[in-house]
PAGU-580088 format. One record per residue (C-alpha): residue in three letters; x, y, z. Coordinates in nm, 4 decimals. Layout:
! residues N
+------+----------+----------+----------+
! resn !        X !        Y !        Z !
+------+----------+----------+----------+
!  ala !        X !        Y !        Z !
...
+------+----------+----------+----------+
END
This chain:
! residues 436
+------+----------+----------+----------+
! resn !        X !        Y !        Z !
+------+----------+----------+----------+
!  met !  -0.0089 !   0.0013 !  -0.0212 !
!  ile !   0.1858 !   0.3335 !  -0.1247 !
!  pro !   0.1563 !   0.6084 !   0.1128 !
!  thr !   0.0873 !   0.9582 !  -0.0011 !
!  gly !   0.3292 !   1.1329 !  -0.1969 !
!  lys !   0.5415 !   0.7895 !  -0.2622 !
!  arg !   0.3521 !   0.6635 !  -0.5544 !
!  glu !   0.5979 !   0.7809 !  -0.8219 !
!  ala !   0.9097 !   0.7129 !  -0.5982 !
!  val !   0.7579 !   0.3326 !  -0.5864 !
!  leu !   0.7029 !   0.2852 !  -0.9636 !
!  asp !   1.0195 !   0.4423 !  -1.0382 !
!  val !   1.2068 !   0.1558 !  -0.8237 !
!  leu !   1.0074 !  -0.1438 !  -0.9901 !
!  asp !   1.0578 !   0.0306 !  -1.3583 !
!  glu !   1.3999 !   0.0471 !  -1.3172 !
!  glu !   1.4309 !  -0.3241 !  -1.1684 !
!  gly !   1.2032 !  -0.4345 !  -1.4781 !
!  val !   0.9314 !  -0.5876 !  -1.2571 !
!  asp !   0.5920 !  -0.5662 !  -1.3970 !
!  tyr !   0.3557 !  -0.4652 !  -1.1627 !
!  ala !  -0.0462 !  -0.3485 !  -1.1107 !
!  val !  -0.1916 !  -0.0484 !  -0.9743 !
!  ser !  -0.5033 !   0.0253 !  -0.8106 !
!  asp !  -0.5728 !   0.3532 !  -0.6415 !
!  glu !  -0.6744 !   0.3296 !  -0.2763 !
!  thr !  -0.9927 !   0.5081 !  -0.1970 !
!  ser !  -1.0796 !   0.3807 !   0.1733 !
!  gly !  -0.9569 !   0.7847 !   0.2881 !
!  arg !  -0.6838 !   0.6506 !   0.4878 !
!  asp !  -0.3315 !   0.7879 !   0.4486 !
!  tyr !  -0.2673 !   0.5529 !   0.1287 !
!  thr !  -0.3215 !   0.6688 !  -0.2351 !
!  ala !  -0.2868 !   0.3405 !  -0.4344 !
!  val !  -0.2204 !  -0.0279 !  -0.3903 !
!  val !   0.0754 !  -0.1936 !  -0.5945 !
!  thr !   0.0739 !  -0.5177 !  -0.6481 !
!  phe !   0.3876 !  -0.7405 !  -0.8176 !
!  pro !   0.5833 !  -1.0714 !  -0.8483 !
!  leu !   0.9414 !  -1.1359 !  -0.7564 !
!  pro !   1.1295 !  -1.4169 !  -0.7485 !
!  thr !   1.2338 !  -1.5325 !  -0.4085 !
!  ser !   1.6011 !  -1.4292 !  -0.4533 !
!  ala !   1.4952 !  -1.0670 !  -0.5209 !
!  val !   1.2163 !  -1.0092 !  -0.2627 !
!  glu !   1.4659 !  -0.8680 !   0.0092 !
!  pro !   1.6727 !  -0.6458 !  -0.2447 !
!  val !   1.3355 !  -0.4909 !  -0.3902 !
!  leu !   1.2128 !  -0.4166 !  -0.0240 !
!  glu !   1.5408 !  -0.2514 !   0.0699 !
!  gln !   1.5133 !   0.0084 !  -0.2343 !
!  leu !   1.1763 !   0.0371 !  -0.1269 !
!  arg !   1.2900 !   0.1277 !   0.1941 !
!  gly !   1.5023 !   0.3481 !   0.0358 !
!  val !   1.2373 !   0.5735 !  -0.0991 !
!  gly !   1.0319 !   0.5938 !   0.1802 !
!  ile !   0.8135 !   0.2853 !   0.2261 !
!  glu !   0.8655 !   0.1910 !   0.5605 !
!  arg !   0.6879 !  -0.1033 !   0.7890 !
!  asp !   0.3550 !   0.1520 !   0.8438 !
!  ala !   0.3428 !   0.1461 !   0.4846 !
!  tyr !   0.1765 !  -0.2332 !   0.4937 !
!  thr !   0.3568 !  -0.4423 !   0.2755 !
!  val !   0.1814 !  -0.8578 !   0.2586 !
!  ile !   0.4285 !  -1.0660 !   0.0815 !
!  val !   0.2439 !  -1.3958 !  -0.0344 !
!  gln !   0.3562 !  -1.7295 !  -0.2015 !
!  ala !   0.2809 !  -1.6964 !  -0.5794 !
!  glu !   0.2259 !  -2.0713 !  -0.6951 !
!  thr !   0.2997 !  -2.0120 !  -1.0644 !
!  val !   0.4049 !  -1.6979 !  -1.2830 !
!  val !   0.3804 !  -1.7365 !  -1.6442 !
!  ser !   0.5455 !  -1.4071 !  -1.7802 !
!  asp !   0.8884 !  -1.4147 !  -2.0190 !
!  arg !   0.9840 !  -1.1071 !  -1.8086 !
!  phe !   0.9303 !  -1.2646 !  -1.5112 !
!  glu !   1.1490 !  -1.5433 !  -1.6281 !
!  ala !   1.4252 !  -1.2982 !  -1.7397 !
!  leu !   1.4023 !  -1.1407 !  -1.3726 !
!  lys !   1.4356 !  -1.4350 !  -1.2201 !
!  glu !   1.7805 !  -1.5527 !  -1.3849 !
!  arg !   1.9127 !  -1.2010 !  -1.3427 !
!  tyr !   1.8502 !  -1.2409 !  -0.9545 !
!  glu !   1.9638 !  -1.5757 !  -0.9410 !
!  ser !   2.2779 !  -1.5329 !  -1.1417 !
!  asp !   2.5880 !  -1.5624 !  -0.9708 !
!  glu !   2.7231 !  -1.2413 !  -1.1230 !
!  glu !   2.4424 !  -1.0469 !  -0.9696 !
!  glu !   2.5633 !  -0.8293 !  -0.6755 !
!  thr !   2.2223 !  -0.7933 !  -0.5841 !
!  ser !   2.1302 !  -1.1674 !  -0.5537 !
!  asn !   2.0054 !  -1.3126 !  -0.2479 !
!  gly !   2.0423 !  -1.6927 !  -0.3474 !
!  asp !   1.7539 !  -1.9039 !  -0.2617 !
!  arg !   1.6907 !  -1.7626 !   0.0594 !
!  ile !   1.3834 !  -1.5886 !   0.1745 !
!  ala !   1.3522 !  -1.2265 !   0.2902 !
!  arg !   1.4411 !  -1.1407 !   0.6327 !
!  glu !   1.0607 !  -1.0323 !   0.7237 !
!  glu !   0.9953 !  -1.3650 !   0.5693 !
!  leu !   1.1950 !  -1.5178 !   0.7993 !
!  val !   1.1111 !  -1.3665 !   1.0759 !
!  ala !   0.7345 !  -1.4183 !   1.0233 !
!  arg !   0.7980 !  -1.7932 !   0.9708 !
!  ala !   0.9919 !  -1.8363 !   1.2980 !
!  asp !   0.7438 !  -1.6408 !   1.4715 !
!  glu !   0.4644 !  -1.8657 !   1.3459 !
!  met !   0.6229 !  -2.1756 !   1.4313 !
!  ala !   0.7116 !  -2.0740 !   1.7702 !
!  pro !   0.3508 !  -2.1763 !   1.9020 !
!  thr !   0.1633 !  -2.0179 !   2.2269 !
!  val !   0.2146 !  -2.1582 !   2.5633 !
!  arg !  -0.1329 !  -2.3404 !   2.6018 !
!  pro !  -0.0929 !  -2.5743 !   2.2983 !
!  tyr !   0.3033 !  -2.6025 !   2.3309 !
!  val !   0.2810 !  -2.7175 !   2.7075 !
!  leu !  -0.0182 !  -2.9743 !   2.5862 !
!  met !   0.1502 !  -3.1305 !   2.2822 !
!  thr !   0.4986 !  -3.1382 !   2.4800 !
!  ala !   0.3246 !  -3.3353 !   2.7138 !
!  val !   0.1358 !  -3.5784 !   2.5160 !
!  ser !   0.4430 !  -3.6281 !   2.3149 !
!  ala !   0.6849 !  -3.7029 !   2.6355 !
!  val !   0.3689 !  -3.9212 !   2.7795 !
!  val !   0.3704 !  -4.1224 !   2.4384 !
!  ala !   0.7477 !  -4.1722 !   2.4362 !
!  thr !   0.7547 !  -4.3113 !   2.7684 !
!  ala !   0.4782 !  -4.5457 !   2.6646 !
!  gly !   0.7140 !  -4.6690 !   2.3465 !
!  leu !   0.9893 !  -4.6921 !   2.5754 !
!  leu !   0.8644 !  -4.9298 !   2.8276 !
!  leu !   0.6764 !  -5.1212 !   2.5567 !
!  asp !   0.9932 !  -5.1567 !   2.3351 !
!  ser !   0.7891 !  -5.0539 !   2.0521 !
!  pro !   1.0011 !  -4.8030 !   1.8067 !
!  ala !   0.6909 !  -4.7491 !   1.6190 !
!  ile !   0.5312 !  -4.5547 !   1.9058 !
!  val !   0.8899 !  -4.3631 !   1.9988 !
!  val !   0.8545 !  -4.2346 !   1.6279 !
!  gly !   0.4912 !  -4.1661 !   1.6953 !
!  ser !   0.5776 !  -3.9301 !   1.9577 !
!  met !   0.8394 !  -3.7652 !   1.7177 !
!  val !   0.5864 !  -3.6565 !   1.5010 !
!  ile !   0.3571 !  -3.4521 !   1.7482 !
!  ala !   0.6509 !  -3.3179 !   1.9372 !
!  pro !   0.6396 !  -2.9366 !   1.8629 !
!  leu !   1.0083 !  -2.8768 !   1.9326 !
!  ile !   1.1313 !  -2.7114 !   1.6076 !
!  gly !   0.9498 !  -2.3874 !   1.6391 !
!  pro !   1.1207 !  -2.2698 !   1.9793 !
!  ala !   1.4881 !  -2.3625 !   1.8553 !
!  met !   1.4664 !  -2.1811 !   1.5414 !
!  ala !   1.2850 !  -1.8806 !   1.6734 !
!  ala !   1.6088 !  -1.8673 !   1.9029 !
!  ser !   1.8335 !  -1.8726 !   1.6363 !
!  val !   1.6305 !  -1.6050 !   1.4190 !
!  gly !   1.5871 !  -1.3993 !   1.6844 !
!  thr !   1.9445 !  -1.3591 !   1.7759 !
!  val !   2.0986 !  -1.3173 !   1.4299 !
!  val !   1.8166 !  -1.0165 !   1.2987 !
!  asp !   1.8537 !  -0.8901 !   1.6737 !
!  asp !   1.4980 !  -0.9672 !   1.7663 !
!  arg !   1.5337 !  -0.9940 !   2.1561 !
!  asp !   1.1604 !  -1.0591 !   2.1947 !
!  leu !   1.1670 !  -1.3404 !   1.9339 !
!  ala !   1.4965 !  -1.4737 !   2.0887 !
!  leu !   1.4285 !  -1.4766 !   2.4584 !
!  arg !   1.0658 !  -1.6413 !   2.3801 !
!  gly !   1.2201 !  -1.9088 !   2.1888 !
!  ile !   1.4805 !  -1.9755 !   2.4966 !
!  lys !   1.2181 !  -1.9796 !   2.7219 !
!  leu !   0.9770 !  -2.1993 !   2.5558 !
!  gln !   1.3024 !  -2.4584 !   2.5156 !
!  ala !   1.3391 !  -2.4217 !   2.8840 !
!  leu !   0.9960 !  -2.4956 !   2.9625 !
!  gly !   0.9819 !  -2.7768 !   2.6862 !
!  gly !   1.2839 !  -2.9849 !   2.8525 !
!  ala !   1.1528 !  -2.9379 !   3.1833 !
!  leu !   0.7935 !  -3.0220 !   3.1110 !
!  ala !   0.9113 !  -3.3679 !   2.9102 !
!  ile !   1.0892 !  -3.4798 !   3.1621 !
!  gly !   0.8232 !  -3.3731 !   3.4596 !
!  ala !   0.5209 !  -3.5450 !   3.2213 !
!  ala !   0.7355 !  -3.8740 !   3.1457 !
!  ala !   0.8252 !  -3.9089 !   3.5161 !
!  leu !   0.4885 !  -3.8546 !   3.6330 !
!  phe !   0.3545 !  -4.0780 !   3.3746 !
!  ala !   0.5831 !  -4.3786 !   3.4488 !
!  leu !   0.5812 !  -4.3209 !   3.8398 !
!  leu !   0.1907 !  -4.4076 !   3.7594 !
!  leu !   0.2354 !  -4.6716 !   3.5987 !
!  arg !   0.4895 !  -4.8135 !   3.8676 !
!  met !   0.2527 !  -4.7191 !   4.1429 !
!  met !  -0.0611 !  -4.9099 !   3.9887 !
!  asn !   0.1521 !  -5.2048 !   3.8860 !
!  ile !   0.1074 !  -5.1438 !   3.5073 !
!  val !   0.4630 !  -5.1795 !   3.4562 !
!  pro !   0.5483 !  -5.4432 !   3.7401 !
!  leu !   0.9221 !  -5.4331 !   3.6636 !
!  thr !   1.2349 !  -5.3444 !   3.8816 !
!  ala !   1.4922 !  -5.0704 !   3.7821 !
!  glu !   1.6972 !  -5.3475 !   3.6804 !
!  glu !   1.4257 !  -5.5085 !   3.4256 !
!  val !   1.3263 !  -5.1476 !   3.2934 !
!  phe !   1.6646 !  -5.0461 !   3.2180 !
!  ala !   1.7074 !  -5.3636 !   3.0369 !
!  ile !   1.4536 !  -5.3150 !   2.8121 !
!  gly !   1.6196 !  -5.2457 !   2.4537 !
!  glu !   1.4419 !  -4.9120 !   2.3900 !
!  val !   1.5735 !  -4.7662 !   2.7121 !
!  arg !   1.8978 !  -4.9354 !   2.7257 !
!  glu !   2.0141 !  -4.8065 !   2.3796 !
!  arg !   1.9567 !  -4.4406 !   2.5298 !
!  leu !   2.1433 !  -4.4788 !   2.8793 !
!  ala !   2.5139 !  -4.4480 !   2.7705 !
!  pro !   2.4928 !  -4.2383 !   2.3613 !
!  gly !   2.8085 !  -4.1961 !   2.2508 !
!  val !   2.9580 !  -3.9445 !   2.0296 !
!  leu !   2.7534 !  -4.0465 !   1.6862 !
!  ser !   2.4296 !  -3.9261 !   1.9310 !
!  leu !   2.5981 !  -3.5858 !   1.7898 !
!  val !   2.5398 !  -3.6102 !   1.4508 !
!  ile !   2.1723 !  -3.6238 !   1.4855 !
!  ala !   2.1714 !  -3.2828 !   1.6476 !
!  leu !   2.4005 !  -3.1095 !   1.4463 !
!  gly !   2.2253 !  -3.2302 !   1.1311 !
!  ala !   1.8974 !  -3.1642 !   1.2723 !
!  gly !   1.9723 !  -2.7798 !   1.3367 !
!  ala !   2.1604 !  -2.7028 !   1.0065 !
!  ala !   1.8765 !  -2.8911 !   0.8315 !
!  gly !   1.5974 !  -2.6869 !   1.0367 !
!  ala !   1.8081 !  -2.3749 !   0.9672 !
!  val !   1.7913 !  -2.4275 !   0.5895 !
!  ser !   1.4498 !  -2.5301 !   0.5257 !
!  leu !   1.3275 !  -2.2344 !   0.7226 !
!  ala !   1.5167 !  -1.9854 !   0.5239 !
!  ser !   1.4607 !  -2.1554 !   0.2271 !
!  gly !   1.0769 !  -2.1294 !   0.2540 !
!  val !   1.0195 !  -2.5151 !   0.2493 !
!  ser !   0.8025 !  -2.7353 !   0.4526 !
!  ser !   0.9734 !  -2.7925 !   0.8080 !
!  ala !   0.7479 !  -3.0937 !   0.9295 !
!  leu !   1.0025 !  -3.3634 !   0.8507 !
!  val !   1.2929 !  -3.1565 !   0.9976 !
!  gly !   1.0594 !  -3.1023 !   1.3210 !
!  val !   1.0545 !  -3.5142 !   1.3428 !
!  met !   1.4224 !  -3.5281 !   1.2944 !
!  ile !   1.4789 !  -3.2769 !   1.6086 !
!  ala !   1.2432 !  -3.4301 !   1.8003 !
!  ala !   1.4165 !  -3.7456 !   1.7285 !
!  ala !   1.7401 !  -3.6099 !   1.8985 !
!  leu !   1.5337 !  -3.4782 !   2.2220 !
!  val !   1.1909 !  -3.6734 !   2.3169 !
!  pro !   1.2929 !  -4.0156 !   2.3373 !
!  pro !   1.5968 !  -3.9027 !   2.6050 !
!  thr !   1.3901 !  -3.6768 !   2.7948 !
!  ala !   1.1676 !  -3.9690 !   2.8192 !
!  val !   1.4396 !  -4.2200 !   2.9419 !
!  val !   1.5213 !  -3.9493 !   3.2088 !
!  gly !   1.1705 !  -3.9150 !   3.3414 !
!  ile !   1.1706 !  -4.3110 !   3.3813 !
!  gly !   1.4797 !  -4.2967 !   3.5859 !
!  ile !   1.3232 !  -4.0503 !   3.8121 !
!  ala !   1.0308 !  -4.2807 !   3.8421 !
!  trp !   1.2446 !  -4.5834 !   3.9465 !
!  gly !   1.4508 !  -4.3971 !   4.1972 !
!  glu !   1.7403 !  -4.4281 !   3.9773 !
!  pro !   1.8199 !  -4.1001 !   3.8354 !
!  gln !   2.2144 !  -4.1509 !   3.8595 !
!  thr !   2.1471 !  -4.4535 !   3.5831 !
!  val !   2.0391 !  -4.1724 !   3.3467 !
!  val !   2.2586 !  -3.9198 !   3.3549 !
!  gly !   2.4020 !  -3.9906 !   3.0662 !
!  ser !   2.0492 !  -3.9610 !   2.8767 !
!  ala !   2.0304 !  -3.5978 !   3.0416 !
!  val !   2.3763 !  -3.4911 !   2.9095 !
!  leu !   2.2415 !  -3.6246 !   2.5570 !
!  val !   1.9313 !  -3.3663 !   2.6070 !
!  leu !   2.1361 !  -3.0829 !   2.7209 !
!  val !   2.3906 !  -3.1701 !   2.4000 !
!  asn !   2.1429 !  -3.1693 !   2.1370 !
!  ile !   1.9599 !  -2.9003 !   2.2744 !
!  leu !   2.2733 !  -2.6957 !   2.2584 !
!  ala !   2.4162 !  -2.8192 !   1.9321 !
!  ile !   2.0385 !  -2.7606 !   1.6866 !
!  asn !   2.1218 !  -2.3866 !   1.8390 !
!  leu !   2.4373 !  -2.3721 !   1.7987 !
!  val !   2.4465 !  -2.5262 !   1.4119 !
!  ala !   2.1196 !  -2.2916 !   1.3317 !
!  leu !   2.3118 !  -1.9767 !   1.4406 !
!  val !   2.5904 !  -2.0514 !   1.2427 !
!  val !   2.3929 !  -2.1365 !   0.9025 !
!  leu !   2.1486 !  -1.8239 !   0.9368 !
!  trp !   2.4253 !  -1.5860 !   1.0078 !
!  arg !   2.6353 !  -1.7519 !   0.7079 !
!  met !   2.3215 !  -1.7342 !   0.4759 !
!  gly !   2.3750 !  -1.3549 !   0.5280 !
!  tyr !   2.0680 !  -1.2830 !   0.7544 !
!  arg !   2.1167 !  -0.9242 !   0.9488 !
!  pro !   1.9235 !  -0.6484 !   1.1320 !
!  lys !   1.7219 !  -0.4175 !   0.9315 !
!  leu !   1.8921 !  -0.1611 !   1.0755 !
!  trp !   2.2762 !  -0.1478 !   0.9305 !
!  phe !   2.4119 !   0.0270 !   1.2888 !
!  arg !   2.2610 !  -0.2585 !   1.4794 !
!  glu !   2.4713 !  -0.4854 !   1.2493 !
!  glu !   2.7557 !  -0.4814 !   1.4843 !
!  glu !   2.5860 !  -0.5042 !   1.7993 !
!  ala !   2.4097 !  -0.8168 !   1.6757 !
!  arg !   2.7021 !  -0.9891 !   1.5263 !
!  ala !   2.8881 !  -0.9292 !   1.8843 !
!  thr !   2.5460 !  -1.0979 !   2.0256 !
!  thr !   2.5895 !  -1.3789 !   1.8130 !
!  leu !   2.9377 !  -1.4547 !   1.8255 !
!  lys !   2.8735 !  -1.4279 !   2.2167 !
!  arg !   2.5878 !  -1.6832 !   2.1713 !
!  ile !   2.7908 !  -1.9087 !   1.9215 !
!  ala !   3.1364 !  -1.9112 !   2.1583 !
!  val !   2.9074 !  -2.0033 !   2.5065 !
!  leu !   2.7471 !  -2.2619 !   2.3082 !
!  ala !   3.0496 !  -2.4000 !   2.1392 !
!  ala !   3.2353 !  -2.3890 !   2.5025 !
!  val !   2.9312 !  -2.5868 !   2.6918 !
!  leu !   2.9252 !  -2.8188 !   2.3934 !
!  leu !   3.2718 !  -2.8901 !   2.3833 !
!  val !   3.2540 !  -2.9819 !   2.7345 !
!  leu !   2.9532 !  -3.1957 !   2.6954 !
!  thr !   3.0707 !  -3.3925 !   2.4139 !
!  gly !   3.3671 !  -3.4745 !   2.6065 !
!  leu !   3.1542 !  -3.6846 !   2.8147 !
!  leu !   2.9820 !  -3.8326 !   2.5027 !
!  gly !   3.3401 !  -3.9484 !   2.4641 !
!  ala !   3.3398 !  -4.1045 !   2.8016 !
!  phe !   3.0226 !  -4.2728 !   2.7270 !
!  thr !   3.1645 !  -4.3990 !   2.3938 !
!  tyr !   3.4771 !  -4.5114 !   2.5729 !
!  ser !   3.2880 !  -4.6921 !   2.8529 !
!  ser !   3.0957 !  -4.8671 !   2.6209 !
!  tyr !   3.3879 !  -5.0364 !   2.4134 !
!  arg !   3.5212 !  -5.0876 !   2.7649 !
!  thr !   3.1752 !  -5.3003 !   2.8881 !
!  ser !   3.1984 !  -5.4665 !   2.5315 !
!  glu !   3.5171 !  -5.5898 !   2.5647 !
!  phe !   3.4571 !  -5.7210 !   2.9328 !
!  glu !   3.1682 !  -5.9234 !   2.8184 !
!  arg !   3.3407 !  -6.0742 !   2.4989 !
!  gly !   3.6819 !  -6.1784 !   2.7054 !
!  ala !   3.4533 !  -6.3259 !   3.0615 !
!  thr !   3.2605 !  -6.5040 !   2.8071 !
!  ala !   3.5146 !  -6.6788 !   2.6427 !
!  ala !   3.7036 !  -6.7345 !   3.0159 !
!  ile !   3.4208 !  -6.8605 !   3.1318 !
!  glu !   3.3890 !  -7.1432 !   2.8271 !
!  ala !   3.7130 !  -7.2049 !   2.8798 !
!  glu !   3.6677 !  -7.3165 !   3.2326 !
!  leu !   3.3682 !  -7.5422 !   3.1881 !
!  pro !   3.4057 !  -7.9019 !   3.1423 !
!  pro !   3.2630 !  -8.0036 !   2.8059 !
!  glu !   2.9174 !  -8.1343 !   2.9773 !
!  ala !   2.8364 !  -7.7760 !   3.1048 !
!  thr !   2.7335 !  -7.4782 !   2.9077 !
!  leu !   2.7331 !  -7.0906 !   2.9642 !
!  leu !   2.3431 !  -7.0129 !   2.9510 !
!  asp !   2.3752 !  -6.6306 !   3.0286 !
!  leu !   2.5998 !  -6.3501 !   3.1352 !
!  ala !   2.4352 !  -6.0577 !   3.3098 !
!  val !   2.6284 !  -5.7445 !   3.3823 !
!  thr !   2.4888 !  -5.4546 !   3.5882 !
!  tyr !   2.6885 !  -5.1470 !   3.5750 !
!  glu !   2.7358 !  -4.8475 !   3.7912 !
!  gly !   2.9836 !  -4.5527 !   3.7355 !
!  phe !   2.9962 !  -4.2083 !   3.6010 !
!  pro !   3.0975 !  -4.1634 !   3.3321 !
!  leu !   3.3121 !  -4.4940 !   3.2722 !
!  gln !   3.0862 !  -4.7474 !   3.3622 !
!  thr !   3.2028 !  -5.0797 !   3.6096 !
!  pro !   3.0301 !  -5.3629 !   3.6649 !
!  gln !   2.8968 !  -5.3936 !   3.9892 !
!  arg !   2.7193 !  -5.7417 !   3.9597 !
!  ile !   2.7555 !  -6.0077 !   3.7604 !
!  val !   2.5133 !  -6.3553 !   3.7392 !
!  val !   2.6982 !  -6.6299 !   3.5591 !
!  thr !   2.4348 !  -6.9258 !   3.4324 !
!  val !   2.5675 !  -7.2572 !   3.3786 !
!  gly !   2.4080 !  -7.5282 !   3.2477 !
!  his !   2.4727 !  -7.9079 !   3.3449 !
!  pro !   2.2831 !  -8.2233 !   3.2564 !
!  pro !   2.0346 !  -8.3591 !   3.5700 !
!  ser !   2.2429 !  -8.6293 !   3.6076 !
!  thr !   2.5497 !  -8.4757 !   3.6902 !
!  thr !   2.6477 !  -8.2629 !   3.9730 !
!  pro !   2.7108 !  -7.9057 !   3.9055 !
!  pro !   3.0882 !  -7.8424 !   3.8014 !
!  ser !   3.3053 !  -7.7024 !   4.0916 !
!  val !   3.4285 !  -7.4037 !   3.8769 !
!  ala !   3.2509 !  -7.1139 !   4.0984 !
!  asn !   3.5513 !  -6.9772 !   4.2678 !
!  thr !   3.7673 !  -6.9994 !   3.9456 !
!  ile !   3.5076 !  -6.8215 !   3.7335 !
!  arg !   3.4948 !  -6.5273 !   4.0243 !
!  asp !   3.8418 !  -6.5174 !   4.0306 !
!  arg !   3.8431 !  -6.4976 !   3.6553 !
!  val !   3.5751 !  -6.2688 !   3.5961 !
!  thr !   3.6866 !  -6.0483 !   3.8361 !
!  ala !   4.0404 !  -5.9935 !   3.6874 !
!  leu !   3.8688 !  -5.9159 !   3.3412 !
!  ala !   3.6859 !  -5.6414 !   3.5174 !
!  pro !   3.7538 !  -5.2914 !   3.4072 !
!  asp !   3.9206 !  -5.0550 !   3.6912 !
!  pro !   3.7151 !  -4.7901 !   3.8118 !
!  leu !   3.8080 !  -4.5002 !   3.6511 !
!  gly !   3.4888 !  -4.3045 !   3.6901 !
!  pro !   3.4690 !  -4.0582 !   4.0011 !
!  phe !   3.1689 !  -4.2154 !   4.0957 !
!  gly !   3.3108 !  -4.5973 !   4.0293 !
!  asp !   3.3000 !  -4.9032 !   4.3147 !
!  glu !   3.5723 !  -5.1419 !   4.3432 !
!  ser !   3.3438 !  -5.4173 !   4.5004 !
!  ile !   3.2156 !  -5.6885 !   4.2576 !
!  arg !   2.9436 !  -5.9141 !   4.3117 !
!  val !   2.9578 !  -6.2499 !   4.0929 !
!  glu !   2.6896 !  -6.5031 !   4.1312 !
!  ile !   2.7231 !  -6.8289 !   3.9758 !
!  arg !   2.3850 !  -7.0577 !   3.9073 !
!  tyr !   2.3546 !  -7.3816 !   3.8321 !
!  val !   2.0660 !  -7.4922 !   3.6226 !
!  asp !   1.9441 !  -7.8358 !   3.5170 !
!  val !   1.9114 !  -7.8931 !   3.1340 !
!  asp !   1.8230 !  -8.1522 !   2.9369 !
!  arg !   2.0069 !  -8.1438 !   2.5798 !
!  ala !   1.8111 !  -8.3967 !   2.4250 !
!  thr !   1.4725 !  -8.2146 !   2.5010 !
!  ala !   1.6506 !  -7.8672 !   2.4281 !
!  thr !   1.7472 !  -8.0049 !   2.0893 !
!  gly !   1.3932 !  -8.1464 !   1.9849 !
!  arg !   1.2608 !  -7.7976 !   2.0778 !
+------+----------+----------+----------+
END
């Protein structure tokens, strides 16, 4: 909508740029003389808006940007080629205009009530999926988690110096993390108290979907880094962010549910690894999104605020990177711990089988680990099978000594040197077992 006295200047800009336009007189009696409508390639939106601001079209001039499905025009194609040319200094690439970016980020950051409801529901569904050991249900919880909006809002608000948007995104992320853990813990505690899930803490942490998130490795960081980059690129290019939102939820929802389960079963120390993973993923998503958006050229509207925005962005990037580096070190320790435990179990299995007589069989080796960040075995249960007509082989002391000697040293600050080894003997009829 063209303000009074700006009509000729606006049309001159469009004529100079070779933009087709249609002008209609404004007769509502307000401070506008005309309405001008014109199609632009995505890469031309921000440069043309900058030129219009230069002739006096500011925010109070009422500019609306809408998505056009198709434009059939030779002049439009020529304009598109010119703005997307690498040699064109005013080219904006494939990214959307700053105003569009801010509007999309603001729209993606939901209001508190639906955000609280959807986050709590996704955490409860994820908890149910983990306890049922159902990957399909866990994936379903990711689909409904509204976690991409706050992360993108915080990053966009930082690079364009929109403090309200950035603060809103940060608050929503903090609220979402605390709410997800709280909802998962309350739901899991209810299941435990009502005996719907009659399992001990040891049995719960042995569930496949839960166990794989107790000691996350460095590779878990890749999901968050990829999600942050994909979220920023999809937002800046104007394409749908729905699938990226699922990817971000995949990095955040299951580990928060595991933390809630650990709290409900009174074993918060066991899920420290999952809590670290949640923090690492949140920081990584925000860090990568900040870097990508800044590298794509987004800056504040006013040039004299660009230095302030640059300083704020670099400061937040430095803080996020420093904290992320420390937490990634913990993930590295978890990775090394997983290697140690797997090597221990492999060596213990070989040592036990070497001590057993030919008629005896190693049926199971169950190890309970404790310690942070490096886990060490605390309880080892060896189940040995032997024919019913024979007495149990007298190898308990030998196995106990061999297994204890192979156990890794408790290098973690919370490790415990005491190891309990139990030997269980079970009558096994090999003929019957073979028939089955």
